[in-house]
N, C-alpha and C positions, 0 to 999 in steps of 0.2 A: 594898238590903233596908232596913224601918225600924231607925231610932233604938228600942235600952233598953237596960238597965243591961249587959248584957252587952256589947252592943253600942259603950257608951260604954266600959269598958273598953279592948275592943278600940284604940280609937281613942288614949287616954290613953297605954299601954304603948306605941305605934307614936312617938310622939314622943319615945322614952326613947332616948338615940343608942345603947345598948346591946342597945336590948330585943329579942328572939329576933321571926320573922315573926308574924304575929297570929294565934292561931286562931280558923277556925271557929266560928257561934253551935250549941251545945253538943257541939266539940268537946272531947274529954277528951286533945289532947295536952300531954304535958308540956315544960314550958316546956328552950330547947334542943333540940327532938328534930332529928334532921337525918332526911329522907328520903331514902332509893334514889338518886333523882335527881340529888341537891346535892351539891356538889365533893367528892371528886374523880371522881364519876362519868364517864364515858368511853361515850356511847351504841355508839360505834364496837366495842369490846370485848364477847366470845363471854361471856355472863354468861344464868342462868336470865333467863328472860325477863321484865321490868315492863313495864308502863302507866304512864306518865309525861305532863304537861301541859307546853305551853309555856309556858314563866315573862319570855320578854322578847318586846320588837318587833322587836329584832333576828334572833332565831331563826327569830319568824316572815316577817321577810323573803324569809330565806335560803334556804325551803324545807331547811333542815336535817335536819327532821322523816322527809321522805319520801324521804330519799337510804337508796339500798338501802349504800350503802358505804361511809355515814355513822353509821348507825342501825341496828346489829344487829337491836336488839327490833322493826326495822315489818313483818314477815310474821307476827311472832306476833300485832300488832295489830290487824289486819284483822280483821271480822267475816266471819266464815261464810255468813252469809244476806243476800242481797239488799235494799236501803231497801226501803220500803213502799210501790209505787208510788202507788196509789188514793189517792185525795183521802179527806180527815177526810171524815165522814159531815155532813151536813144535820140536828144535832141537837146539845143543848147536851153539853160535851162533858169530860172531866176530864184537866187535866193532874198530872202528879206530879213535883213535884221533889225531887230526890235527898236532897244537902245533908246527908249521914254522915260526921264527925268529921274533917271539912277533905277526903274525899275521897281515894282512889287507898289504899285500906286492903288487904285479906284479897282485898278485888275484883282488884288490883291485877297480881297475878300468873297470865298467862294460861291457863298448865298448870297451875291450880289453887293451893293451898293445903291445911292440916292441919290445920286446925277446922273444923268438923264444927256450931260453933255460928255460924258469920260471918254476920251481917249481909245479907239475901235478901229478895226478893218475891217472893210467888208469888200475889198474885192481881190477875193481868194482865187479868182478864175485866170489871174495873173500871174499867181504864186506857185513854185512847186516843193517851194522848202521856208519854214519858218526860225528862226534863232531867235529865243527867248534872250535876252542880253545884258546884262549889268555888272557892276565892278567887283562884285562879291565873288571869292573862290568860287565856292559854285553854286551856278544861276540855277533854278528847277523850274523851270515854268510853271505858273499859274493854270491850275485843270480849264478855268476860260478858254486861255489862247488853246488847249489841246483837243480840245474837242470841236471849238469852231473849225479849226485848223483840217480835221481829220475826215466832220465833216464833210468835206468840200473837196475830199484828195490831196491833201498839203502835211507833208514830213514835217514835225517840228522838235528842233534841239534846242537841249540847255547851254550852258554855257560853263566850264573850266578856266579860269585864266588864274595867273600869276604875273604880279606889275610891281616896281616898282623893289626898292631892298626890301621888305619883308613879302613879296615874292621869291626872291635868288634864295629868300632862308626857307621856307618853305618847299622850294625843287631841292635844293642840301636835303633835305629833309626827305620830302618826297621818294628822291631816286640816289638813293645812298649801298640800294643794292638794288639788285635785281626783281630778287623778293619782293620786296614794299614797294618797286614799282609794279608789280603784277598785281600786289592786294593792292594800291589804290584805282590802279585800272580797273577792280573787280567789285570795287564800291562805288566806281559811277556804275558800271551797269546795272548792280545791284538797284541803283533808287530809278532810273530809267523803266524801267524790266518789270520793277513797281507799279510805279505811278501816269506807266502807259504812255512816254515817247520816244519819240525816233533817235538818238543818240546822242553827240555834243559836237560842239563847236570847240575846240580845243588854240587855245590861246597862251601861251609860252612865250610873255612880255619882258622879259628880261637874260642878262647877261650871266652864259654861265661858264665854269672849268671844262673843257675837254675832254675832262675825269666823267663829265655826268649824262655825258648826250650819248653812249651805249645804253644806257636805263634807260635815258629819254626815249631811245626806239623803241626799246622793249615793252616800255609805257603805251605810247601807242599803238607797235603792235600788238602787247597783250589787251587794250583794249577795242580794236574794229576787231578782234575776232570773238571775244565775249559777246560783244553787244551782238555781232553774227550771230549766235548761237543763240544768244538767249531771245532777241527780239528782230526777225524774219525783217526784211526791207532797211535794217535800222542805217546810219552811216556817222563817222566820226571825218570829222570835217576838220583841217588843220590851217590855221592861221596864220600868214606870211606875217614874223616879227623875226626871233630866232633862227641863227642857219643851224648848218652842220656844224659849223665848227665852234660855236658856241656864242658869237657874237651877235650884241643885238640890233642886224641891219635888215632894216625890211627891203624888200629884193623890189617889191612893184611887178611881182613877175613868177614864174615858175619859169628855174634853169636849177645848177648845178648846185647853189648853195642850199636849195630848199626841197630840192624832189626827190633826196634819202626817207625826208619824214612823210611825203604826197605818197611814196611807195608804200606804203606801209597801212594806210587810210582811203576813205571815201572820197577827199577832195583837199584844194589849195582854196583860201577866202583870201585873196591877197590883197595888198596894204592900197589905198587910195590914190597915192601920186606917181598913176604911171604914166608912160608915154607912148604916142597914138600904133608903136610901133612893138609895144608890149606885147598887144593879146595871140596879135598871130606868130608872135617870138612863143609865149610859152603855149601857140596848140602845136607847135611844131616839139618841143619838147615832149610833150606830154599826150604826141603820138594817137594811137590808139581813143584814149582818154582824156581828150579836148573839153569833151561836154563835166567833165569832172572840176575844170579851172576855172574858178568864182572870179570875175575881175572885178574889185570892191569899189562905188562908188559912194563917196561922201554926199548924203545928201545936203548937208551943210554946206559942202562946196569949197571945206578948206584944203587947197592946191590939185584939188578932182579933177580929172580929167571932163572939159567940158564945162567945169563951173558947178553940178552938181546945179541946186535946187531949182527952180523952174527951167534947167536946160538941163536935165538928168538926162532928157533923151539924149542929147549930142552920144553920149558914152554909153547909151543903147544903139542907137543907130548902126558904132562905129564897131560894136560890140556882136552886133547882130552881124554885120557883115564879114567882119573876123570867122564864123562860127562859133563863136565863145559864150559860158556861160558868165550869169553879173550876179552880185551882191550888193543891195543895193541898203547902204548901214541909212538908217534913223530916217528912215519915212514921217516920221513923225513931227518932223520938222515944220510940219506943215501947218500943226497943231501949237507947236509951242514958239513959232514966233508968230501965231496967231496969224496966216494970213489970211488978206479981206478976202468977200465979204464976210465968210465966217467958216465954221471948221470945214461941218459937211459937204459944200458947194467948192470951198478952196481943195478938199480930199476929194472929191469927183474930177476934177478941171485936173489933178495931178499924174491922179493915176489914170486919168485918159490918154495924159501923156507919154503913159507904158504902151498903154493899148496901141495905142496910136503904131508905136515903133515895133511891138515884139507882137502884138495880135494876142489872142484867145491860149492858153496851157490847158486849163482846167475842161472837160466836161459834164457836163452831169444834165441829167440823170443815168444811171448807168446801171440801174437794176432797182426792180419795182420791190415795196413799193416807196412812192416816192410821194415827199410831202415837203410844203414849203409856206407858208405863214408872211414872207418875205419880211421877218424879224429883224434887226438889224442888233438886238441886243441892250436897249435901250428906250426910255419913250417915259412919257406923263399919265399912263394908262395903261392897265391890263384886261383882256380879256380873253374869252376861253369859249372858241366855238360861239359867235355873236353876243355876248351873253359879259360885261363888264365885271368885272370881280373889283379894281384895283384901281384908284383913283388917285393915285402920286407920282409923283417923278421918282426913276427906277433905271439902274442899270446891272447887267447880266449878263456878258460875254456868253455863257455858257448857253445864252436861253435863243443863239441868233440860231436862225431857218437860214437852206440853201439862199441864196441870195442870189438875186437877179442880178443879168451883164446889163444891164439900161445905157444905156448913152447920156443920162441926165441933162438932151440938152432940147429946148423947140424945136418944134419940125412943121412944115406946114399949120403953124397954129397953134398947133396940137405939143403939149408938155406934160410928160410924163416924171413923175416924182414919185419917193420914200413921201407919205401924207403921214405926220403925229398929229394932225392936229382933228382930225377927224375922229374915233371911235370904230377903233378896227375891227375885223371878226375876229380874229385868235393875235397873242400876242402884242406889241407896242408900235405897231405900224399897218399900213394896207400901201399897195398900188395904186397911185389917183394918176386917170388923163384926163389932160382941164386944157380949156381954151378953146379954139372954132376948127370947124372941121367944115366943110362942103357937103349940102346934101346929099351928092351923088358918090362922095366922096369915103373908100375904106384906107382906113390908117389900121398900120401893125408895127408892132414893135417887135424885137426879140427879147424873150426872160431870160431862156436855157438855154443850149446847147447840148443835145441829148449826145451817147453811144450806149443805147441800149437794145440791143437786139429783139425782136418780138418774134413771136413764138407759133402764132397762127391762133392763137385760144382769144375767149372775152378779156377785155380790158376795162374796168369801172374809171370812167373821170369825175373826181367831182371837182366842185369853185363856187364862192361863193362872190354875188355880185353886189354895188349897192351904187343904181343911177338915178340920174333926172329919168322925170318920163319918153323924154325921146332921145337919149343917148344908147344904143345899146354895147352891147361887151361879149364877145365871146373868148372861146382861145382856137386856134390852129395847131397841127401838130406837123410838123415835116418828117416825110417820112422816104427812106432813100434803101436801096437795093444793089449787092452786087454786081448788078447788070448795069451798073448807072441809072437805074430806071427813081424813078422821083418823084415823091405825090405829097399833096397834101388834105387834109381832115381839118375843114371845119366844122366847130362843134358848138352850140349856141342855143337859147331858148327861143330865136326867132330869127328862125334862119333865111326866110322870107324877108328880110332887112336886109340880110347880106345880098342875096340871090339875084334883088333888083337893080344893084350898082356895077356897074359893065368894070369893072374892077373883078369883078367874083369869079371869071373864067380860070383863074390862077389858081383855083382851088380843087382840087379832084373828085371831093364829093362834099355831104354835111348830113352833118348828124345834129340831129334834135335834141336837145337839154330837156328831163324834164324837173319840176321841184322835188328836189328830194326832201323826205321827212326828218327832219334833227331828232336824236332820240333827248335834249331839252331843249326848250325854248329859246327862240333867234331872237334878239331888239336889234337898236338899231339899224330899223329898215336893210337889214341883209338877206341876201335869197339866195337858197343854196342851190346848183344846181346839178344833177344826177344825170351824165351820159354813156353809153356802151358801145364801145366800139371793136372790132376784130379784124387787125391788121393781118393781113398776107403771113403769112410767115418769111421768112429770108429777109425782111426789114427793117431795118434799124431806125429809131426814132431818134434824127439829130437836130432835132428842132421847137421848141415850143413856146409860144408866141401871142401876147394879149390881141387882140384886132377888133375895131371899131368904128362903127355907122352910127350914122342918124338914123331913125327909126323915122319913118308916114302917120301921120295920126287923124283919122276920118274926120273931113271941114278944118283942118286946123295950117294948111298949106294951100291958100289957092291958087299959087301960082304954076303947080305941077298937078298934073292927071293923078295923083294918088300912087304911082313907081318913083316920082324922080328923074323921069326921065325926061323934063323937059329943058330946056337950054337954060331958062332963068332961073328955076326953081335949082338946079342941077347946080348952078355957077355959087346958089345962096349961102354963104359959110354962115352957122348956126351955131351956139350954144351947147358947149359939150362936158361931159360932167360923169366919169365915170368910175367905179371904184373895184379893183379886186381884192379879195379877201386872201384867198387860198387857194390852190391848188393841189390837187389827192390823184392821184396815178396807180392806181392797185389792179392788183389780180382777183380779189375776193370783195363782195360787197361790204360782208359786214365782220369788224374786231375784234374777235374773240377774246374775251377775255378772264383770266382764272378771278372764281370766288371769293368772297372773302377769306371764307374759311381754308384758302388757301395758303394764305398768309401768316407770318408769326410776326406780330408785333412787340419790340422792346420800350420802354423808357427807362433812363439811367442818366444819375447825374443830375438827379430831380433836385432843387434846392427852390430854398422860398427865401423873398425877405419883404420888407417893408414901404408898399408904398405911400404914394399920397392921401390924404384920408384915412379911411380905414379898409382901403383898397390894398393885395399883395401883389408880389411881382414873384413870377414863376419861371425858373430856368431848366431847361431839361433837353438831351438828347436823344431822339425818338430812333429808331431803327426799323428796316422791315425786312426779309428774304422768305422767296416764298420754297414752301415742305419738298418741290418740285425741286431741286437747285441747277438741275439741268438744263430748265428752262430760258430762255434768254433774257435779260433784263429789258427792258422797257426806255425809251429815250429819254424819257420825263418824267417828274413826279410832282405834278403839284402841291400844295400843305395846307388845309385851312383845317381850324379850329371854332370851335362852336360852344359858349359856357353857357353851362346849364342850370339854373336853378330850381328852385324848390316845387313852384308854380308851375305843372305839369299841363297849365289849358295855356302858357305865355310858348310865343315859339324862339329860339335863339339863334340872331344871327349867325349867318356863317362867314366867318375873316378869313378872307387869303391873307398867310402868313408866305408865302414865297413860291420857288419852287427848287426841286432839290436834283442833281445830276447823277447821283448816286443814293445808293438805300439808306440814307442816314442826316437826317435835320436837326439843326442846332437853334434851339427856341430860346429867345434870350430876353428877361424883363420884359413875358407876357404883363398887362396889368390884368388882374381877376379880382374885379369887385366885391365887394362884401359878402352883397347878396347871393353870388356862386355857388354852387357848392361841386362841383364838377366842371371837367374840362372832356370836351370830346375831337378828338383829331382825327383827320383824314387826311387819307393819303392814294392822292389819286393818278392811276399809273394813265401814262400817253404813248399810244405803240408810233411805231413808227410812221406811220400813213395818217396823222394827227389825230388821229381820234382818242378820246379821253373816256377811262370808263366812268357809268354811271354813280354819281358819287352814294348815291343809298345800298350798290353793291361795291364799294369798293373797300379797302383794309382800311381799320380803325385805330386808335388808342386811347382808352381810358385813363385821366390820371384822376382819380378818384377814392376815397372824398377830401376835396379839399384841406378842410377846415383840421380835419386826423394831421395833415399832413405840414400843418401848423405847427 
C-alpha cells in the first residue's frame, strides 16, 4: 500500500524494540491491545466461536487451522453459501477492499454480536469483488462477509501479505525452492476451498533479491492454477508493489515491470497514486484483458487521483471513460471518520455517488425462489414471520437478506427508508414509505432489478404490509421480452385504489392479492398477502417495485367524488405511512420441510459452571444434519431453548438464542435456574423462500437431566 505520513509512523513504531503491532491505516486500535487469538488463545478449547487470521508461515504450512481436532472454531467459519462459480462479466468492474480498523472486529463473531451500529456494507449491487484485508500474513474472510456477498453475486477474496523486514524473511523462506513455493500456494488454495471463499489478493510488499523472482512467479502461477481447479470461477489478483526485478517500487499502472505477474493470474490491483493518463496506458498494455486491471482508489485520499473521500467519484468517472476496472480501498472511511450526520445516512450518500458514476452492476432475482426481508444484519430487535422473538441490540452480517436498491432520498414529499424503529415482519428492519402524497398520485420506487427468465408457469408472490388505514401499498413487476416488448403487473389487495388514478395506465395488468393464512399467528398489525401470476413464456422479470397510493374511504373525502378525480381533491397532499415487511416469489405454494425424525442432533463439549445464587451456567456445541445427506442445506437455522421444570402444568417460555448459518451452534454460559430439570433446544430450518418450519415439527436436542450433569 502507498506511503503516507500514517504509514511512515507505522514503520518508525515497528523499529522500536517494545512497540506493539502496528495498526492498519485508519485503525483506532489502542496501543498494546491484545486481539482474541493472540496468546494465551488455544484454538482447540471450546469457547464462543471467533474468526481469526493465520499469522505465521509455520502455522500456514502445518494445516493447523484446518484441523477439526485442533481448531474448535473451524466449523463455525465455513461459509454457508457456495463460491460464485460464474466468471466475472466482460465489462469494467468494481472491487471493494475492506480495510477496516485492522480487521476482525464485530465481524469476527460468526454467531453475531450486540452492536447495532457495527460496520457493514449493504450496497452489494454496486460491487463485483470484495476483498477482506488486514495486515496479518493470511487474512481469512469471516464467513459473515462471504455469506452476504455470495447472496448478492459478489466474489470474496482473502489477503496474503508480506511487508517490512519480517515480510522479507517470510518470502525468502517461502520462495527458497520451487517446491516450497508450490506447497504454500496449495495451502492457500486448501483454505479458500474449505472455508468457501473465492480466492486471494496477493500483496508482496517487500524488496527481494532477484534470485527469488522465478519462484515468486511459480507461487503465483501455481496458486492460480490450483485455485481454478479447486474453486471454479475463483480469482487470484496481484497487488502492484514489487517489480519483476525485485524492487519495491509501486508502478501505479500495468507496465513491463509488473505485467509478468499479471500474466500469471487473474488481475492487477494498482497502487493509488496514478496520474490521469495511467488508466488508458494500462488498458493498452493489458489488451483484451483491460477489465482485469483494477486501478486503486484510496478513499482516505492519500495522494489518490481525485482526492478520494467525497470526491471518489472523480476517479471513478475517469476510469469509466477509459473503460477499465476500479479497486476502491477502505470504503469504511465513512464510518471511521464519523462522517455526519450518522453512519447510515453518510454511507448511503457515499455509495450513491458511486452509483451515479458507474450505475448498478448486480441484478437479482436471477432464480426462484427469491426472498428478501431487507434485513441489513443488525438492529434492535428480531422478528420471525411477524412474531417478535428478541428485543435487544444485535449484529450479524450473515443475516443480511437481499438488499433493496433504494435511492434513500425524498421524492415528491415521500421518503423510502430502512426502518429499524418499528417492529419488523422478519429480521431486524423493514422498508417504510412515509411523508405526504397527493390523492390522485401513484408513487413507485424500484426495490430490485432482476434478470429472471419466466417459464410461463404459475408464480406465487407473497408479501407483508403494515399501513395506515388510508395508505395503500402494492408491488409491481416489470417484464420484458427478447422482442423488446415490455409489460408491468401491479399486485395489490385493493387494485381499485390504483386503477382510479390517472397514472394507472402505466401498468399492463392488475392482480388482486388475497390475505394469506400464515402457519403461525402474525402480530404487530402485519398482514400477509398472496397473489398468483402467470407471465408469458419468454419474458424476463427485470424489476420489482414498491407502489404506493392513497385509498379513498366512504364519507371521509367530501372534496372528491369518491374516485379522487376532482381537481381539488386530486391535488390535496395527505399523510402517507406504510411498511413492506418481506417479498417472497416462488414457484410452489408451500415449502416442504423434512420431519424431525429425519434429523440427527448431537451435543458436544457440554460443561457446567456456577452462576449467580443457586443457578448454573451451561455451555455446549449443538450440531445437526439430515440422515439424507444429499439434500441441500437450508438458508439458516433459528435456535431456541425451553427451560423445563418438574411442574408439568407450567409452560416454559421459549427463548430465542440466535441464528446459525451452518449446521452447528455454540451455546455459551446459558443461565439455568435451580428449578430447571432439563433444557430443550429447537433448531428451526428456514428455506430460501423465507418460510420457516413450525417449531413443533423441527429438530430438537434435549439436555437432561441437569442435576446429574452437575
